[in-house]
C-alpha positions in Angstrom: 290.9 47.6 95.3 294.4 45.6 95.6 296.2 49.5 96.0 293.3 50.3 98.4 294.1 47.2 100.5 297.8 47.9 100.5 297.5 51.2 101.9 295.2 50.4 104.1 297.8 47.6 105.8 300.6 50.3 105.7 298.8 52.8 107.8 298.3 49.2 110.4 302.0 48.7 109.6 302.7 51.8 110.8 300.0 51.6 113.7 301.5 48.4 115.3 304.9 50.1 115.4 303.9 53.4 117.4 301.3 52.2 120.0 302.6 52.1 123.6 304.5 48.6 124.7 302.9 49.4 128.0 299.5 48.0 126.2 297.6 45.6 128.2 297.6 42.3 126.9 294.3 41.0 125.5 294.5 37.8 127.1 293.8 35.9 129.9 296.1 32.9 129.4 299.1 33.6 132.0 301.9 32.9 129.8 300.4 34.9 126.7 300.2 37.9 128.8 303.7 38.2 129.7 304.3 40.2 126.7 302.4 43.4 126.2 302.5 44.4 122.9 302.2 41.9 119.4 304.8 44.0 118.0 307.1 42.2 120.5 306.3 39.3 118.7 307.7 40.4 115.0 311.0 41.9 114.7 311.1 42.7 111.0 307.7 44.1 110.3 307.7 46.2 107.0 305.1 47.2 104.7 306.3 44.9 102.1 304.8 42.4 104.3 301.6 43.3 104.3 301.5 44.4 100.3 299.4 42.7 98.4 300.3 40.2 96.2 299.4 41.5 92.7 300.7 38.5 90.9 297.7 36.4 92.5 293.9 37.6 91.0 291.2 38.2 93.5 288.9 35.8 92.8 284.8 35.6 93.5 282.5 33.4 95.6 280.9 32.2 92.3 284.3 31.7 90.8 285.3 29.3 94.0 282.0 28.0 94.3 282.8 26.5 90.8 285.2 24.3 92.1 282.9 23.1 94.6 281.0 19.6 95.5 277.5 19.6 97.2 277.5 17.4 100.1 274.5 17.9 101.6 271.0 20.7 101.5 267.8 21.2 103.5 265.2 24.0 103.2 267.8 26.6 105.3 271.4 25.6 104.3 273.7 23.9 101.8 277.1 22.4 102.5 279.8 22.2 100.0 283.3 20.8 99.7 286.2 20.5 97.6 288.1 17.7 98.4 291.3 19.3 96.3 292.4 22.1 98.5 290.4 20.6 101.3 288.2 23.3 102.7 284.2 23.5 102.9 281.3 26.1 102.8 278.4 26.6 104.3 276.1 28.7 102.6 272.6 30.0 104.4 269.6 30.0 102.4 267.8 33.1 103.1 270.6 35.7 102.7 272.6 33.4 100.1 275.5 34.3 102.2 278.7 32.0 101.9 280.5 31.2 104.8 284.1 29.2 103.9 286.3 27.6 105.8 289.2 29.3 104.7 289.5 32.8 102.8 289.3 32.3 99.2 291.9 35.2 98.3 294.5 33.6 100.6 297.0 33.6 98.4 296.4 37.4 97.2 296.2 38.8 100.6 299.1 40.5 102.6 301.4 38.7 105.0 304.2 36.4 104.8 304.1 32.7 103.4 303.6 31.3 107.2 300.6 33.4 107.2 298.9 32.5 104.2 299.5 28.5 104.8 297.7 28.7 108.3 294.7 30.9 106.5 294.6 28.0 104.1 294.6 25.7 106.9 291.5 23.5 108.2 293.0 22.5 111.4 296.4 23.3 113.6 298.2 20.8 116.2 300.3 21.3 118.8 301.9 18.1 120.3 304.4 17.4 122.8 307.2 16.3 123.4 307.6 14.7 126.8 311.5 13.4 127.1 312.1 17.2 125.9 309.7 19.2 127.9 308.7 21.1 124.7 305.5 21.7 122.6 305.6 22.0 118.5 302.8 23.5 116.6 301.9 22.4 112.8 299.6 23.9 110.7 297.6 21.1 108.4 297.8 22.6 104.9 302.1 22.8 105.3 302.4 19.7 107.9 299.6 17.3 107.3 298.4 14.8 104.0 294.7 15.5 104.4 291.7 13.5 102.3 288.4 14.4 102.0 285.1 12.3 101.7 281.4 12.7 101.4 279.0 10.1 103.0 275.6 11.2 103.5 274.6 14.5 105.3 278.5 14.5 106.4 282.1 15.5 104.9 285.1 13.3 106.6 288.5 14.9 106.6 291.7 13.1 107.8 294.3 15.0 108.6 297.6 12.7 109.0 300.0 14.9 110.6 303.2 13.0 109.6 306.0 14.6 111.4 303.9 14.4 114.7 302.9 11.1 113.9 299.4 11.6 114.7 296.2 10.8 112.4 293.0 12.8 113.3 289.8 12.4 111.6 287.3 15.1 111.8 283.5 15.1 110.5 281.5 17.8 109.2 277.6 17.4 109.3 274.4 19.0 108.0 271.7 19.7 110.0 268.4 21.4 109.8 269.7 25.0 111.1 273.4 24.3 111.8 276.3 22.5 110.6 278.7 20.5 113.3 282.3 19.7 113.3 282.7 16.6 115.3 286.2 14.6 116.7 285.9 11.2 118.3 289.1 11.1 120.5 288.7 7.6 120.4 289.7 7.8 116.5 293.0 9.4 117.3 295.7 7.5 116.4 299.0 8.6 118.2 301.5 6.6 117.1 304.5 7.8 118.9 304.2 7.8 123.0 306.6 10.4 122.9 304.7 12.9 120.6 301.1 13.5 121.9 298.5 15.9 121.2 298.6 19.0 123.9 295.9 21.0 121.6 294.2 21.4 118.7 292.5 24.0 116.9 289.8 23.8 113.8 288.6 26.1 111.2 290.6 29.0 112.8 289.6 31.3 110.0 286.1 30.3 109.2 284.0 33.2 108.1 287.3 35.5 108.2 287.1 38.9 107.4 289.0 40.8 105.1 290.0 44.4 105.3 287.4 46.5 103.4 284.7 44.2 105.5 282.7 45.9 108.5 281.5 43.7 110.9 282.6 42.3 114.9 282.7 39.5 116.9 280.8 39.3 119.9 282.9 37.9 122.9 281.3 36.7 126.1 283.5 37.6 128.2 282.2 39.3 131.4 278.9 40.5 130.4 280.2 40.5 126.4 282.2 42.8 124.4 282.8 43.5 120.7 285.8 43.6 118.7 285.6 45.3 115.4 287.0 44.4 112.1 289.8 46.2 111.4 289.6 48.0 114.7 293.0 49.8 113.9 294.5 47.5 117.1 297.5 45.7 115.7 299.6 46.8 118.3 298.2 44.8 120.8 298.0 41.1 122.1 295.3 38.7 120.3 292.4 38.0 122.6 292.6 34.6 124.3 289.9 33.6 127.0 289.3 30.5 128.7 286.1 29.2 128.7 284.7 28.6 132.2 288.1 30.1 133.6 291.7 28.9 133.8 292.3 25.8 135.2 293.4 26.8 139.3 294.8 23.3 140.1 298.6 24.5 138.9 299.5 27.6 141.4 301.0 30.3 140.1 303.9 31.6 142.7 302.9 35.1 141.7 298.9 36.5 141.2 298.0 35.4 137.4 296.4 38.3 135.2 292.9 38.2 135.9 290.2 39.4 134.5 286.3 38.3 134.5 285.3 34.7 133.5 284.0 33.4 130.6 281.0 31.7 131.0 279.6 30.8 127.9 281.2 28.8 125.1 280.2 30.6 122.3 280.8 33.8 120.2 279.7 35.5 117.2 280.3 36.9 114.1 278.2 39.3 112.6 278.6 40.8 109.1 275.7 43.1 107.8 272.8 41.1 107.4 274.3 37.8 107.8 275.9 36.5 111.0 277.0 33.6 112.6 276.8 31.7 116.3 279.3 29.5 116.8 279.1 27.2 120.1 281.4 24.6 121.6 278.9 22.0 122.1 281.2 19.5 123.5 284.7 19.8 125.0 283.8 23.0 126.3 285.7 22.6 129.6 288.9 22.4 127.4 287.6 25.3 125.0 289.9 28.7 124.5 288.1 31.5 122.5 290.8 33.3 120.2 290.0 36.1 118.2 292.4 39.0 116.1 292.1 41.8 113.8 293.9 42.7 111.0 297.7 43.1 111.4 297.6 41.4 114.8 298.9 38.0 113.2 300.8 39.9 110.3 297.8 39.1 108.0 295.2 40.9 106.5 292.3 39.0 108.1 290.6 39.4 111.0 289.4 36.0 112.6 287.8 34.6 115.8 287.9 30.1 116.9 288.1 28.0 119.3 291.3 25.9 120.4 291.4 22.9 122.8 293.2 21.9 125.3 293.2 18.3 125.2 295.9 17.6 127.7 297.2 20.4 130.5 300.5 20.7 131.9 302.5 22.0 134.3 305.4 23.8 135.7 308.2 23.1 138.9 311.3 24.2 140.0 314.3 21.2 140.7 316.8 22.5 143.2 317.9 25.7 142.9 317.5 25.8 139.4 315.6 29.0 138.3 313.9 27.4 135.0 310.7 25.4 135.7 310.8 22.2 134.0 307.6 21.5 131.8 305.8 18.3 132.5 302.8 17.0 130.7 299.3 15.2 131.5 300.4 11.8 132.0 297.1 9.7 131.0 295.5 9.0 127.8 293.2 11.4 125.9 290.2 12.0 128.6 287.9 14.1 126.7 285.8 11.8 125.1 284.5 14.0 122.3 284.8 17.2 120.7 281.6 19.3 118.7 281.1 22.5 117.4 278.2 24.1 116.2 278.1 27.2 113.4 274.4 28.4 113.5 274.0 31.1 110.6 272.1 34.0 111.7 269.6 36.2 110.0 266.2 38.1 109.8 263.6 36.8 107.2 263.1 40.7 106.2 267.1 40.5 105.1 267.4 43.1 107.6 271.2 43.7 109.5 271.8 41.5 112.2 273.3 42.6 115.6 274.7 40.8 118.7 270.8 40.7 120.2 269.9 38.4 117.2 273.5 36.3 118.4 272.2 36.4 122.3 268.5 35.1 120.8 270.2 32.6 118.8 272.3 31.3 121.8 268.6 31.4 124.5 267.3 29.3 121.6 270.1 26.8 121.4 269.9 26.7 125.9 265.8 25.9 125.7 265.9 23.6 122.5 269.1 21.6 123.0 270.2 22.2 126.6 267.0 22.0 128.6 267.3 25.1 130.2 263.7 26.5 131.5 262.4 29.5 132.3 262.7 30.2 136.2 259.4 30.8 138.2 261.3 33.8 140.1 262.2 35.4 136.7 259.0 38.0 136.8 260.0 39.3 140.3 261.4 42.5 140.9 263.9 41.6 143.6 266.6 43.0 146.0 269.5 40.7 146.8 271.4 40.2 149.6 274.6 38.6 151.0 275.0 37.5 154.4 278.7 37.2 155.6 278.3 35.1 159.4 281.6 34.6 161.0 285.1 33.9 160.3 288.6 33.2 162.0 290.2 35.4 163.4 293.7 35.7 165.7 293.0 36.8 169.4 295.2 37.3 172.2 294.4 35.0 174.9 296.9 35.9 177.7 299.2 37.3 175.7 299.2 34.5 173.3 298.1 34.8 169.5 295.0 32.1 169.4 293.0 31.9 166.2 289.1 32.1 167.0 285.6 31.9 165.1 284.8 36.2 164.7 281.2 36.6 164.5 280.3 39.4 161.8 276.3 38.6 161.2 274.9 37.1 163.6 270.9 35.5 162.6 269.2 37.5 164.8 271.5 40.3 163.0 270.4 39.2 159.8 266.7 39.2 160.9 267.1 42.8 161.8 268.8 44.0 158.5 265.8 42.4 156.6 263.3 44.0 159.2 264.8 47.7 158.2 264.6 46.7 154.5 261.3 45.9 154.1 260.0 48.6 156.7 261.8 50.7 153.8 259.7 49.8 151.3 261.3 46.4 149.5 258.9 44.1 149.6 261.2 41.7 147.8 264.4 39.9 149.1 266.7 37.1 147.6 269.4 36.3 150.4 272.7 34.5 149.8 273.9 33.3 153.6 277.5 32.6 153.7 279.7 31.0 156.7 276.7 30.2 158.6 278.0 26.9 159.8 280.8 25.9 162.2 282.3 23.6 159.6 282.7 26.3 156.8 283.6 29.0 158.8 286.9 26.7 160.6 287.2 26.2 156.9 286.4 22.7 156.4 284.0 21.2 154.4 280.2 21.8 155.2 278.0 19.2 154.0 275.7 19.4 156.9 272.5 21.8 157.8 273.8 22.6 161.2 273.7 26.5 162.0 276.9 27.4 163.6 276.3 28.3 167.3 278.1 31.5 167.4 275.8 32.6 165.2 272.8 32.1 167.3 272.4 28.1 166.9 269.6 26.3 165.8 266.8 28.4 167.6 267.8 31.9 166.0 268.0 30.7 162.8 264.9 29.2 163.0 263.4 32.6 163.9 265.1 34.2 160.9 264.0 31.3 158.3 260.5 31.6 160.0 260.3 35.3 159.6 261.5 35.4 155.6 258.8 32.5 154.9 256.2 35.0 156.7 257.6 38.2 154.2 257.8 36.3 151.0 261.4 36.7 151.5 264.1 33.8 150.0 267.1 32.5 151.8 269.3 30.5 150.4 272.2 29.1 152.9 275.2 28.9 151.0 278.1 26.4 150.9 281.8 26.9 149.3 283.5 23.9 149.4 286.5 24.5 147.2 289.0 24.9 149.4 289.3 23.3 153.2 291.3 21.8 155.9 291.2 18.2 157.2 287.9 17.6 159.6 284.3 16.3 159.2 285.4 13.5 157.0 287.8 15.5 154.2 291.1 14.6 154.8 293.9 16.6 153.1 296.1 14.0 153.1 294.1 11.9 150.3 291.2 14.3 149.2 293.4 16.8 147.7 293.3 17.8 144.0 296.8 16.5 142.9 298.4 18.6 139.9 300.0 17.8 136.9 303.2 17.8 138.2 302.1 15.3 141.0 302.2 17.9 143.9 299.1 19.0 146.1 297.5 21.8 144.8 297.6 24.1 147.5 295.8 27.3 147.0 297.5 30.3 148.6 296.1 34.1 149.2 298.4 36.8 147.4 299.2 39.8 148.7 297.5 42.8 147.2 300.2 45.3 146.9 303.2 42.8 145.3 301.1 39.7 144.2 303.2 37.5 145.9 302.4 34.9 148.8 300.6 36.6 151.7 302.3 34.2 154.3 299.8 35.5 157.4 297.0 33.6 155.7 297.9 29.4 155.2 297.6 28.0 151.8 294.3 26.1 151.7 294.2 22.3 150.3 291.9 22.3 147.1 289.1 19.8 147.2 289.3 17.0 144.4 286.5 16.6 142.1 286.5 12.4 143.3 285.2 14.2 146.1 281.8 16.1 145.1 279.7 13.2 144.9 280.3 12.4 148.6 279.6 16.0 149.6 276.6 16.7 146.7 274.9 13.9 148.3 275.1 14.8 152.1 274.0 18.1 150.9 271.0 16.8 149.6 270.2 14.6 152.3 270.8 17.1 155.3 269.3 20.2 153.6 266.3 18.1 153.0 266.1 16.8 156.3 266.2 20.0 157.9 263.3 21.1 155.9 265.5 23.9 153.6 263.9 23.9 150.0 266.9 26.7 149.0 270.5 25.9 148.4 273.7 27.7 147.6 276.6 25.7 146.2 279.2 28.9 145.6 281.9 28.4 143.5 280.9 25.0 141.9 278.8 27.0 139.7 281.5 28.9 138.5 285.2 27.2 138.5 285.8 23.9 136.7 288.9 22.1 137.4 290.8 18.7 137.2 292.3 16.1 139.2 296.0 14.7 138.1 296.6 12.2 140.1 296.3 8.1 139.7 292.8 8.5 139.4 292.5 11.3 136.8 289.3 13.1 136.7 289.7 15.9 133.2 287.7 19.0 133.3 285.3 17.3 130.6 284.6 14.6 133.4 284.4 17.2 136.3 281.5 19.3 134.2 279.8 15.9 133.4 280.1 14.7 136.5 278.8 18.5 138.3 275.7 17.9 136.3 274.9 14.8 137.6 274.9 16.2 141.1 272.9 19.0 140.7 270.7 17.0 139.3 270.2 15.2 142.2 270.6 18.3 144.8 267.9 19.8 143.2 265.4 16.5 143.6 266.0 17.3 146.9 266.2 21.3 147.5 264.1 22.5 144.5 265.6 25.8 144.2 269.1 26.7 143.3 270.5 30.5 143.4 273.9 30.6 141.4 276.5 33.1 142.4 278.0 33.4 138.8 276.5 30.6 136.4 278.6 28.9 134.1 276.8 27.4 131.0 277.1 23.8 132.0 274.9 24.9 135.4 271.7 26.9 133.7 270.0 24.2 133.4 269.6 23.6 137.3 269.6 27.2 139.1 267.0 29.6 139.8 268.9 32.8 140.2 272.0 33.9 139.2 273.8 36.4 141.3 277.1 38.7 140.9 276.9 38.6 137.4 279.3 41.8 136.4 277.9 44.4 134.2 281.7 44.4 132.4 283.8 42.7 130.7 287.6 42.5 131.2 288.9 45.5 129.4 291.4 44.4 127.2 292.6 47.2 124.8 291.5 45.0 122.0 287.7 45.2 122.7 286.0 48.3 121.2 282.4 47.9 123.3 281.1 46.0 126.2 277.8 44.9 126.1 275.5 43.1 128.6 275.7 40.1 126.4 275.0 37.3 129.5 272.1 39.4 130.7 270.3 40.0 127.3 271.0 36.2 126.7 269.0 35.5 130.4 266.3 38.0 129.7 263.0 36.2 130.1 264.7 33.3 130.9 266.5 33.1 134.8 266.4 36.3 137.1 270.1 38.2 137.0 271.6 40.4 140.0 275.0 42.7 139.5 277.9 42.3 141.6 277.8 44.3 145.2 276.3 47.9 144.5 278.1 49.0 147.5 281.6 47.2 146.4 281.8 49.7 143.0 283.1 52.8 142.7 280.9 54.2 140.4 277.3 53.1 142.2 275.2 55.2 140.0 276.8 54.0 136.9 276.5 50.7 138.6 272.7 51.0 139.0 271.6 52.7 135.7 273.6 49.8 133.7 271.3 47.8 135.8 268.1 48.9 134.4 269.3 49.5 130.8 270.3 45.7 130.9 267.1 44.7 133.1 269.1 43.2 136.1 268.0 43.3 139.8 270.7 44.8 142.5 273.1 43.1 144.5 274.4 44.5 148.2 277.0 42.8 150.4 276.1 43.4 154.1 277.7 42.8 157.3 276.8 43.7 161.1 280.5 44.2 162.6 281.9 47.4 162.2 284.7 47.5 159.2 287.2 48.1 161.5 287.1 44.5 163.1 287.3 42.6 159.8 290.8 43.9 159.9 293.6 40.9 159.4 290.5 38.5 158.6 289.4 37.0 155.1 286.8 39.5 155.3 288.8 42.5 155.3 288.0 43.0 151.4 284.3 43.5 152.7 285.1 46.9 154.3 282.4 48.6 152.2 279.9 46.3 153.5 278.9 48.0 157.0 274.8 47.5 156.8 274.6 50.8 158.9 275.5 53.0 155.9 273.4 51.3 153.3 269.9 50.3 154.2 268.5 53.4 153.7 270.1 53.9 149.8 270.0 50.2 149.0 266.0 50.8 149.5 266.1 53.8 147.9 268.1 52.4 144.7 265.5 49.4 144.7 262.5 51.4 144.2 264.4 53.5 141.6 264.8 49.9 139.7 261.2 48.9 140.2 260.1 52.1 138.9 262.4 52.4 136.0 261.6 48.7 134.9 257.7 48.8 135.9 256.2 47.0 133.2 258.7 45.1 131.9 259.3 42.4 134.7 260.3 39.2 133.3 260.4 40.3 129.4 262.3 39.3 126.8 264.8 42.2 125.6 264.0 42.6 121.9 267.1 45.1 121.5 269.8 47.0 122.8 271.1 50.4 121.6 273.9 52.2 122.9 272.8 56.0 121.6 275.8 57.5 122.7 278.4 57.6 125.9 275.6 58.6 128.0 272.2 57.2 126.8 271.0 53.4 126.3 267.8 52.6 124.7 266.4 48.9 125.7 263.6 47.7 124.1 261.2 44.7 125.3 259.6 42.3 123.3 255.9 43.2 124.7 256.8 46.8 123.3 258.1 49.0 126.5 260.9 51.0 125.8 263.4 52.2 128.6 265.9 55.0 128.1 268.8 55.1 130.4 270.4 58.5 130.5 274.5 58.0 132.3 274.9 61.7 132.9 271.8 63.0 134.1 270.7 59.9 136.0 267.3 59.6 134.4 265.2 56.8 133.1 262.7 57.2 130.7 260.4 54.3 130.7 257.4 54.7 127.8 257.8 58.3 128.0 257.8 58.9 131.8 261.2 60.1 133.0 262.2 59.8 137.1 265.6 60.8 138.3 267.6 58.6 140.4 267.9 61.7 142.8 264.6 61.3 143.8 265.2 58.0 145.4 269.2 57.9 146.5 271.2 60.9 148.5 273.6 62.5 146.3 276.7 61.7 148.4 275.9 57.9 147.2 275.0 59.1 143.7 278.5 61.5 143.1 
């Protein structure tokens, strides 16, 4: 076995050396993305570095378990610990599978001493030294005095990092169907004010897979992706995905690397008949998912884990200095608690599990622990439509450029488009209406339900709403108060988010060609989280008074950030406050549409629009899956990103059918050339006149293809080949999507997209 692993590792080493230096970074972190190949980090990678240590004998699970003590057990699980090696083990009694906190053969593995110390560490601490403007990372095995003690159903490990002068207690507790890892940050001791915690990672090798193991990691990046163990991608960067996206308070001078959002604070480990679903239950807003495969970190193991950014940092330039200075968050730890849950996943018949089982486990967690309930609209087959009311545009007046409101879709236009779609057979529509108030059009905070005069005012708005009500159409007037200009009771001098560097957070528009600031557009102030209570309170009162039962709150469901001024608000505090605001809003405005939805708002929303059917496509990924859609199946209705804004329309429509998703189209009534030099220029594709017929055709195709499975949970999802996807539903209905022939077979009946949509659209 050792010779086999040595040979495999040598091959990986060679592969790492020949991978192109232009490989795409597998990271959503801006700094990490600056390098393109893991081989750049290791200047002296040799075959000897990957050779197994033949002087260290391999041990079995049974031999390792002989050194463990039982801490707690129930009918499903058992928790063991070793207070000498500071390790724990979680046993799934259904399969007998033992999940180790650290690899039991770490000493015999490939890699240098430093990598082996990391493998054997239960915690990794990064601390900052503000006076030196630097950070240092310590592994617990090498840099801490750790003590372990069992009590009741729990085991507590106290890590004393002597160099950092920081003490951190971590508690593992056995519950009915999971093990939790808890850190009460009020119990952390920072003895030296010039040595402060910035980041903590726990159990970074929990369930680590060896080179002879088969399996994969389930990553909730965008729709979802799989990373296979030992996938021969050692030459690429490890995956790092910030849960809920990066904190946008710190603004980069050049456009950062963009990818899909990580909407869900979880990941999965799948190993044959056993799997593990891992959730960041508390402290999720400061969590990052990390995943690497054998060879990426100079080790023969594959692993996936969370790390938690406890204090954030920022950079700024002084005078003509080209090197930015780094500053750290000034306040104490504003994340009160970290909790990670480890749910073993297995089948009662002990057959193999897969990512659908991981999705089922996470869905059960949402419904049983997070209060997420099935939406009343889940069974609807609806066409999701986004209208864009008006924007600001420079117009020549007497030879002088004047910025004025520019109408793109009036209320009368919107009604006309809905009437056309309805006459073409679209009998169920869910509509999101953007920039429909004067405040929103003028880029001010919009917290009043006052229809804009330029779009037809209150009279035309009421006519539109009456038409929608009488035809079963659901219209969600939208607000997006992420950025703003002074006015409407909000002022940039007092209500703008403050960066860690103590500067105002001004959000800029990046030039598409060069990635630098586009000076044509003014920088916009980022609304402080401290003002969201006022904004949500006003929205609830105004919408209720206007008799509106539906609302979309825009970026509030996908963007989370902090304010680091005198009254600091961390991302975690903002999330908790936002949940309270959403609860209050829903009491006044019963139905909420989310334009994309992070996990913390799932309890409050009835529709989720604009969800991608792809991941960030990092090179370390092996397969894209509709994991988000599978989780939401039977729970919340989900729509795609804009079909008419996609380069491969037929592929998007067919994959939407395979994932049980609704379709989404963007529409404006204005000719596309009139959008030039406005912030709507990205909607060049949205002229409704070219799309109503095909939108109706696509809707009817999806409705027929998904007949009999409306609102039904997905039981299995099988990628049979590059062109065929089979989806099995819990009611027994099966659909087979053929991406090449553009057909869908639903329980033996085959329909073709060509019978619904023009060939020029299908391609």
